[in-house]
C-alpha positions as CSV (number, residue, x, y, z in Angstrom):
1,M,-67.8,205.7,84.3
2,G,-64.8,208.3,85.5
3,R,-67.5,209.0,88.6
4,L,-67.1,205.5,89.2
5,F,-63.5,205.5,89.1
6,E,-63.5,208.0,91.6
7,M,-65.2,206.8,94.1
8,M,-63.0,203.3,93.8
9,G,-60.2,205.8,94.6
10,N,-61.5,207.4,97.2
11,A,-62.4,204.5,98.6
12,L,-59.3,202.7,98.7
13,A,-57.8,206.0,100.4
14,E,-59.7,206.0,102.7
15,T,-59.2,201.9,103.9
16,W,-55.5,202.9,103.7
17,Q,-55.7,205.5,106.2
18,A,-57.7,203.1,108.3
19,V,-55.1,200.7,108.3
20,I,-52.1,202.7,108.7
21,P,-52.2,203.7,112.3
22,W,-52.9,199.9,113.2
23,L,-50.3,198.7,111.1
24,A,-48.2,201.2,112.8
25,G,-49.3,199.6,116.5
26,L,-47.7,195.8,115.5
27,P,-44.6,194.9,117.5
28,A,-41.5,194.6,115.7
29,W,-41.5,191.2,115.4
30,V,-44.8,190.9,113.5
31,W,-42.9,192.6,110.7
32,A,-40.2,190.4,111.1
33,V,-42.0,187.1,110.8
34,A,-44.2,188.8,107.5
35,V,-41.2,189.9,105.8
36,T,-39.9,186.3,106.2
37,V,-42.9,184.6,104.7
38,V,-43.3,186.5,102.1
39,L,-39.2,185.9,101.4
40,L,-39.5,182.5,101.6
41,G,-42.8,182.6,99.4
42,V,-41.0,184.2,96.3
43,A,-37.8,181.7,97.0
44,L,-39.7,178.5,97.0
45,R,-41.6,180.3,93.7
46,L,-38.2,181.0,91.7
47,L,-36.4,177.7,93.1
48,L,-39.3,175.0,92.1
49,P,-40.0,174.0,88.4
50,R,-43.2,175.7,87.8
51,T,-44.7,172.9,86.5
52,G,-44.3,170.0,88.7
53,V,-45.5,166.1,89.5
54,F,-46.2,167.0,93.5
55,G,-49.5,167.2,94.9
56,G,-50.9,164.4,92.8
57,S,-50.7,166.4,89.7
58,R,-49.4,164.9,86.9
59,P,-46.5,164.9,84.4
60,E,-47.0,166.5,80.7
61,L,-46.5,163.5,78.2
62,F,-47.4,163.5,75.2
63,L,-47.9,161.0,72.2
64,S,-48.4,163.0,69.0
65,R,-48.6,160.0,66.0
66,A,-47.8,156.1,66.4
67,E,-48.8,154.0,64.0
68,L,-48.0,150.3,63.4
69,M,-47.1,148.4,59.9
70,P,-46.6,145.3,59.1
71,A,-43.2,144.7,59.1
72,E,-41.1,143.1,56.6
73,G,-39.6,139.3,56.5
74,S,-41.8,138.9,59.4
75,E,-44.4,136.7,60.4
76,G,-47.5,138.4,62.2
77,G,-45.1,140.6,63.4
78,F,-45.8,144.7,63.5
79,Q,-43.1,147.8,63.5
80,L,-44.1,150.5,65.6
81,L,-43.4,154.1,64.4
82,A,-44.0,156.7,67.0
83,A,-43.2,160.4,68.0
84,F,-43.2,160.4,71.8
85,S,-42.7,164.2,73.4
86,N,-41.7,165.1,77.2
87,L,-43.3,168.6,77.9
88,H,-42.2,167.5,81.2
89,H,-39.6,169.7,83.2
90,E,-37.3,167.0,83.4
91,P,-35.5,163.8,81.8
92,V,-37.9,161.1,81.5
93,Q,-37.2,157.4,81.2
94,L,-39.1,155.2,79.0
95,L,-39.0,151.4,81.0
96,C,-41.0,149.3,78.5
97,I,-43.6,149.2,75.1
98,A,-46.6,147.4,75.3
99,A,-49.3,146.8,72.6
100,R,-53.1,144.5,72.0
101,G,-54.2,143.6,69.1
102,G,-57.7,142.7,67.5
103,A,-57.3,139.2,69.0
104,G,-56.6,140.5,72.4
105,E,-53.5,139.1,72.5
106,L,-49.8,140.9,74.6
107,S,-47.0,141.7,73.5
108,V,-44.5,143.6,75.3
109,V,-40.9,144.5,74.6
110,D,-38.5,146.8,76.9
111,A,-37.1,150.2,75.5
112,T,-34.7,152.4,77.3
113,A,-34.4,155.4,75.6
114,L,-34.0,158.5,78.5
115,V,-36.0,161.3,76.5
116,S,-34.5,164.8,77.9
117,P,-37.1,167.9,79.1
118,R,-38.6,169.9,76.7
119,R,-37.6,167.2,74.1
120,A,-39.6,165.0,71.2
121,V,-37.8,161.0,70.1
122,E,-38.7,159.2,67.7
123,L,-39.8,155.6,69.0
124,E,-39.2,152.1,67.2
125,A,-40.2,148.5,67.9
126,E,-41.3,145.7,66.6
127,L,-44.4,143.7,67.8
128,A,-46.2,140.7,67.8
129,L,-49.4,141.1,66.9
130,S,-52.1,140.2,64.7
131,G,-54.5,142.1,62.8
132,G,-58.0,142.9,62.4
133,E,-60.5,145.2,65.1
134,G,-58.9,147.7,67.3
135,G,-56.2,147.2,69.7
136,V,-54.1,149.6,72.3
137,L,-50.8,151.0,73.0
138,E,-49.2,151.8,76.0
139,L,-45.7,153.6,77.0
140,Y,-44.5,152.7,80.4
141,L,-42.5,155.7,81.8
142,Y,-40.6,156.8,85.0
143,V,-40.1,160.3,86.3
144,P,-37.7,161.1,88.9
145,A,-39.6,163.6,90.1
146,S,-43.0,161.7,90.9
147,N,-44.1,159.8,93.8
148,A,-45.2,157.2,91.4
149,R,-44.0,153.9,90.9
150,A,-44.6,154.1,87.1
151,W,-46.7,156.4,84.5
152,R,-48.8,155.0,81.7
153,L,-49.6,156.4,79.2
154,R,-52.1,154.4,77.1
155,V,-54.2,155.3,73.0
156,P,-56.2,153.0,71.5
157,L,-54.9,152.0,68.2
158,A,-57.4,151.7,65.1
159,W,-57.5,149.0,62.8
160,E,-57.1,150.4,59.0
161,P,-58.1,147.6,56.7
162,W,-57.5,149.4,53.7
163,A,-53.7,149.7,54.6
164,R,-53.4,146.7,56.9
165,R,-52.0,148.8,59.6
166,Y,-52.9,150.4,63.3
167,K,-53.0,154.1,63.6
168,A,-53.3,155.6,67.1
169,D,-56.0,158.2,68.0
170,T,-53.7,160.8,69.7
171,L,-56.6,162.7,71.0
172,R,-58.0,159.9,72.9
173,Q,-54.8,159.1,75.5
174,S,-54.5,159.5,78.7
175,L,-52.1,159.2,81.5
176,A,-52.2,157.0,84.9
177,R,-50.3,155.6,87.9
178,V,-49.3,152.3,87.9
179,S,-47.5,149.9,90.3
180,H,-46.5,147.5,88.2
181,L,-44.9,146.6,84.4
182,P,-46.6,144.1,82.2
183,E,-45.1,140.7,81.9
184,P,-44.7,139.5,78.5
185,P,-46.7,136.2,77.8
186,T,-45.2,133.1,78.3
187,P,-44.0,131.1,75.2
188,P,-46.0,127.4,75.0
189,R,-43.8,124.6,76.0
190,D,-43.0,122.3,73.2
191,T,-44.9,118.9,74.1
192,P,-43.2,115.5,73.7
193,P,-45.0,113.6,71.4
194,D,-47.5,110.9,72.2
195,T,-45.8,107.6,74.1
196,P,-47.8,104.7,74.7
197,P,-48.2,104.2,78.5
198,D,-45.3,102.0,80.0
199,T,-46.5,98.3,80.5
200,P,-44.8,96.3,82.8
201,P,-42.9,93.4,81.8
202,E,-44.2,90.2,81.1
203,T,-43.3,87.6,83.4
204,P,-42.9,84.2,82.4
205,P,-45.7,81.5,83.5
206,E,-45.2,80.0,87.0
207,T,-44.2,76.2,86.4
208,S,-43.4,73.7,89.3
209,P,-40.5,71.8,89.5
210,E,-40.7,68.2,88.4
211,P,-40.9,65.5,91.3
212,A,-37.3,64.0,91.6
213,P,-37.2,60.1,90.2
214,A,-38.0,57.8,93.2
215,R,-34.8,55.9,93.9
216,E,-34.5,52.0,93.1
217,K,-33.8,50.6,97.0
218,L,-31.4,47.7,96.2
219,N,-31.3,44.9,98.4
220,F,-28.3,43.2,100.3
221,P,-27.7,39.9,101.9
222,D,-27.7,39.7,105.3
223,D,-24.0,38.6,105.3
224,F,-22.7,41.1,103.5
Protein backbone atom coordinates (compact mmCIF):
# COMPACT_ATOMS: atom_id res chain seq x y z
CA MET A 1 0.00 0.00 0.00
CA GLY A 2 2.88 2.36 0.81
CA ARG A 3 4.45 1.65 -2.57
CA LEU A 4 1.11 2.57 -4.26
CA PHE A 5 0.92 5.95 -2.52
CA GLU A 6 4.54 6.64 -3.43
CA MET A 7 3.82 5.97 -7.12
CA MET A 8 0.76 8.21 -7.05
CA GLY A 9 2.77 11.03 -5.46
CA ASN A 10 5.52 10.72 -8.07
CA ALA A 11 2.94 10.83 -10.86
CA LEU A 12 1.35 14.00 -9.49
CA ALA A 13 4.75 15.65 -9.06
CA GLU A 14 5.79 14.83 -12.63
CA THR A 15 2.44 16.14 -13.96
CA TRP A 16 2.81 19.38 -12.04
CA GLN A 17 6.37 19.86 -13.31
CA ALA A 18 5.14 19.39 -16.87
CA VAL A 19 2.24 21.84 -16.44
CA ILE A 20 4.25 24.64 -14.81
CA PRO A 21 6.10 25.69 -18.01
CA TRP A 22 2.80 25.72 -19.96
CA LEU A 23 1.06 27.84 -17.31
CA ALA A 24 3.99 30.22 -17.15
CA GLY A 25 3.63 30.87 -20.86
CA LEU A 26 -0.01 32.03 -20.58
CA PRO A 27 -0.62 35.77 -21.07
CA ALA A 28 -1.67 37.90 -18.11
CA TRP A 29 -5.22 38.49 -19.35
CA VAL A 30 -5.92 34.72 -19.23
CA TRP A 31 -4.90 34.65 -15.57
CA ALA A 32 -7.12 37.67 -14.87
CA VAL A 33 -10.15 36.03 -16.49
CA ALA A 34 -9.59 32.77 -14.62
CA VAL A 35 -9.25 34.52 -11.26
CA THR A 36 -12.40 36.59 -11.96
CA VAL A 37 -14.45 33.51 -12.81
CA VAL A 38 -13.32 31.74 -9.65
CA LEU A 39 -14.11 34.73 -7.46
CA LEU A 40 -17.56 35.15 -9.03
CA GLY A 41 -18.32 31.48 -8.48
CA VAL A 42 -17.35 31.69 -4.82
CA ALA A 43 -19.40 34.87 -4.32
CA LEU A 44 -22.51 33.38 -5.92
CA ARG A 45 -22.14 30.24 -3.83
CA LEU A 46 -21.97 32.31 -0.65
CA LEU A 47 -24.76 34.76 -1.51
CA LEU A 48 -27.31 32.40 -2.97
CA PRO A 49 -29.13 30.04 -0.58
CA ARG A 50 -28.01 26.47 -0.48
CA THR A 51 -31.54 25.23 -1.03
CA GLY A 52 -33.61 26.88 -3.70
CA VAL A 53 -36.36 26.35 -6.21
CA PHE A 54 -34.36 27.55 -9.20
CA GLY A 55 -33.97 25.37 -12.23
CA GLY A 56 -37.05 23.25 -11.52
CA SER A 57 -36.12 22.03 -8.03
CA ARG A 58 -38.82 21.81 -5.37
CA PRO A 59 -39.17 23.59 -2.04
CA GLU A 60 -38.90 21.44 1.07
CA LEU A 61 -42.42 21.34 2.51
CA PHE A 62 -43.74 18.59 4.73
CA LEU A 63 -46.98 17.66 6.47
CA SER A 64 -45.84 15.73 9.53
CA ARG A 65 -49.31 14.99 10.97
CA ALA A 66 -52.95 15.42 9.94
CA GLU A 67 -56.26 14.01 11.09
CA LEU A 68 -59.90 14.97 10.63
CA MET A 69 -62.22 14.40 13.57
CA PRO A 70 -66.01 14.88 13.57
CA ALA A 71 -66.67 18.52 14.44
CA GLU A 72 -68.71 19.14 17.55
CA GLY A 73 -72.06 20.79 16.97
CA SER A 74 -71.85 20.36 13.21
CA GLU A 75 -73.74 17.88 11.08
CA GLY A 76 -71.50 16.25 8.50
CA GLY A 77 -68.44 18.41 9.29
CA PHE A 78 -64.89 17.41 10.23
CA GLN A 79 -62.29 19.35 12.18
CA LEU A 80 -58.79 19.32 10.67
CA LEU A 81 -55.82 19.21 13.03
CA ALA A 82 -52.49 19.17 11.22
CA ALA A 83 -48.80 20.01 11.70
CA PHE A 84 -47.09 21.66 8.70
CA SER A 85 -43.33 22.16 8.46
CA ASN A 86 -41.59 24.68 6.22
CA LEU A 87 -38.08 23.31 5.71
CA HIS A 88 -37.47 25.86 2.96
CA HIS A 89 -35.03 28.79 3.31
CA GLU A 90 -37.71 31.48 2.90
CA PRO A 91 -41.27 32.12 4.14
CA VAL A 92 -44.16 30.22 2.59
CA GLN A 93 -47.70 31.55 2.27
CA LEU A 94 -50.57 29.12 2.74
CA LEU A 95 -53.38 29.97 0.30
CA CYS A 96 -56.14 27.44 0.93
CA ILE A 97 -56.91 23.95 2.21
CA ALA A 98 -58.96 21.43 0.22
CA ALA A 99 -60.16 17.92 1.02
CA ARG A 100 -62.22 15.16 -0.58
CA GLY A 101 -64.15 12.68 1.50
CA GLY A 102 -65.27 9.14 0.86
CA ALA A 103 -68.26 10.25 -1.22
CA GLY A 104 -66.01 12.32 -3.51
CA GLU A 105 -67.35 15.69 -2.37
CA LEU A 106 -64.94 18.63 -2.37
CA SER A 107 -64.55 21.05 0.54
CA VAL A 108 -62.38 24.17 0.25
CA VAL A 109 -61.52 26.73 2.95
CA ASP A 110 -59.32 29.81 2.70
CA ALA A 111 -56.14 30.00 4.78
CA THR A 112 -53.81 32.92 5.48
CA ALA A 113 -51.00 31.34 7.49
CA LEU A 114 -47.52 32.70 6.77
CA VAL A 115 -44.92 30.12 7.79
CA SER A 116 -41.41 31.33 8.56
CA PRO A 117 -38.33 29.48 7.26
CA ARG A 118 -37.36 26.34 9.15
CA ARG A 119 -40.51 26.55 11.26
CA ALA A 120 -43.59 24.38 11.91
CA VAL A 121 -47.16 25.52 12.56
CA GLU A 122 -50.39 23.90 13.73
CA LEU A 123 -53.27 24.13 11.26
CA GLU A 124 -56.96 23.98 12.13
CA ALA A 125 -59.92 24.18 9.78
CA GLU A 126 -63.47 22.91 9.54
CA LEU A 127 -64.30 20.99 6.38
CA ALA A 128 -67.70 19.83 5.18
CA LEU A 129 -67.10 16.14 4.43
CA SER A 130 -68.83 12.81 4.86
CA GLY A 131 -67.15 9.84 6.47
CA GLY A 132 -66.39 6.49 4.91
CA GLU A 133 -63.67 5.03 2.66
CA GLY A 134 -60.60 7.05 1.78
CA GLY A 135 -60.00 10.66 0.85
CA VAL A 136 -57.31 13.19 0.08
CA LEU A 137 -56.05 16.36 1.78
CA GLU A 138 -54.38 19.18 -0.18
CA LEU A 139 -52.52 22.31 0.90
CA TYR A 140 -52.01 25.07 -1.68
CA LEU A 141 -48.99 27.28 -1.03
CA TYR A 142 -47.12 30.19 -2.56
CA VAL A 143 -43.30 30.19 -2.58
CA PRO A 144 -41.81 33.62 -3.48
CA ALA A 145 -38.58 32.41 -5.12
CA SER A 146 -40.35 29.86 -7.30
CA ASN A 147 -41.49 30.52 -10.84
CA ALA A 148 -44.56 28.36 -10.23
CA ARG A 149 -47.85 30.13 -9.56
CA ALA A 150 -48.54 27.82 -6.61
CA TRP A 151 -47.56 24.48 -5.11
CA ARG A 152 -49.92 21.70 -4.05
CA LEU A 153 -48.96 19.43 -1.18
CA ARG A 154 -51.21 16.36 -1.38
CA VAL A 155 -51.51 13.54 1.15
CA PRO A 156 -53.96 10.60 1.06
CA LEU A 157 -56.44 10.13 3.89
CA ALA A 158 -57.36 6.77 5.39
CA TRP A 159 -60.75 6.26 7.05
CA GLU A 160 -60.69 4.69 10.53
CA PRO A 161 -64.23 3.45 11.19
CA TRP A 162 -63.53 2.48 14.83
CA ALA A 163 -62.62 6.11 15.61
CA ARG A 164 -64.82 7.69 12.90
CA ARG A 165 -61.99 9.88 11.69
CA TYR A 166 -59.65 10.44 8.75
CA LYS A 167 -55.90 10.07 9.25
CA ALA A 168 -53.24 11.19 6.80
CA ASP A 169 -50.67 8.78 5.41
CA THR A 170 -47.77 11.25 5.58
CA LEU A 171 -45.27 8.86 3.98
CA ARG A 172 -47.19 9.02 0.68
CA GLN A 173 -47.46 12.80 0.31
CA SER A 174 -46.47 14.48 -2.94
CA LEU A 175 -45.63 18.02 -4.04
CA ALA A 176 -46.48 19.40 -7.49
CA ARG A 177 -46.77 22.69 -9.34
CA VAL A 178 -50.26 23.98 -10.08
CA SER A 179 -51.56 26.89 -12.13
CA HIS A 180 -54.89 27.44 -10.38
CA LEU A 181 -56.57 27.00 -7.02
CA PRO A 182 -59.58 24.77 -6.36
CA GLU A 183 -62.94 26.47 -6.33
CA PRO A 184 -65.48 25.68 -3.63
CA PRO A 185 -68.57 23.86 -4.90
CA THR A 186 -71.52 26.04 -5.75
CA PRO A 187 -74.32 25.61 -3.20
CA PRO A 188 -77.58 24.33 -4.69
CA ARG A 189 -80.15 26.96 -5.42
CA ASP A 190 -83.48 26.91 -3.62
CA THR A 191 -86.13 25.78 -6.08
CA PRO A 192 -89.54 27.43 -5.69
CA PRO A 193 -92.51 25.16 -4.98
CA ASP A 194 -94.38 23.74 -7.90
CA THR A 195 -96.89 26.22 -9.24
CA PRO A 196 -99.62 25.36 -11.66
CA PRO A 197 -99.02 26.57 -15.17
CA ASP A 198 -100.42 29.93 -16.02
CA THR A 199 -103.87 29.61 -17.61
CA PRO A 200 -105.22 32.35 -19.78
CA PRO A 201 -108.26 34.13 -18.37
CA GLU A 202 -111.56 32.80 -19.52
CA THR A 203 -113.23 34.94 -22.14
CA PRO A 204 -117.01 35.17 -22.13
CA PRO A 205 -118.70 33.60 -25.11
CA GLU A 206 -119.43 35.95 -27.92
CA THR A 207 -123.13 36.91 -28.18
CA SER A 208 -124.69 38.43 -31.25
CA PRO A 209 -126.48 41.74 -30.60
CA GLU A 210 -130.24 41.55 -30.46
CA PRO A 211 -131.93 43.11 -33.52
CA ALA A 212 -133.54 46.47 -32.91
CA PRO A 213 -137.36 46.32 -32.76
CA ALA A 214 -139.07 47.32 -35.96
CA ARG A 215 -140.64 50.74 -35.77
CA GLU A 216 -144.29 51.04 -36.77
CA LYS A 217 -144.88 53.27 -39.79
CA LEU A 218 -147.22 56.16 -39.14
CA ASN A 219 -149.77 57.03 -41.85
CA PHE A 220 -150.60 60.72 -42.04
CA PRO A 221 -153.60 62.14 -44.07
CA ASP A 222 -152.79 63.80 -47.33
CA ASP A 223 -154.02 67.21 -46.19
CA PHE A 224 -151.80 67.23 -43.04
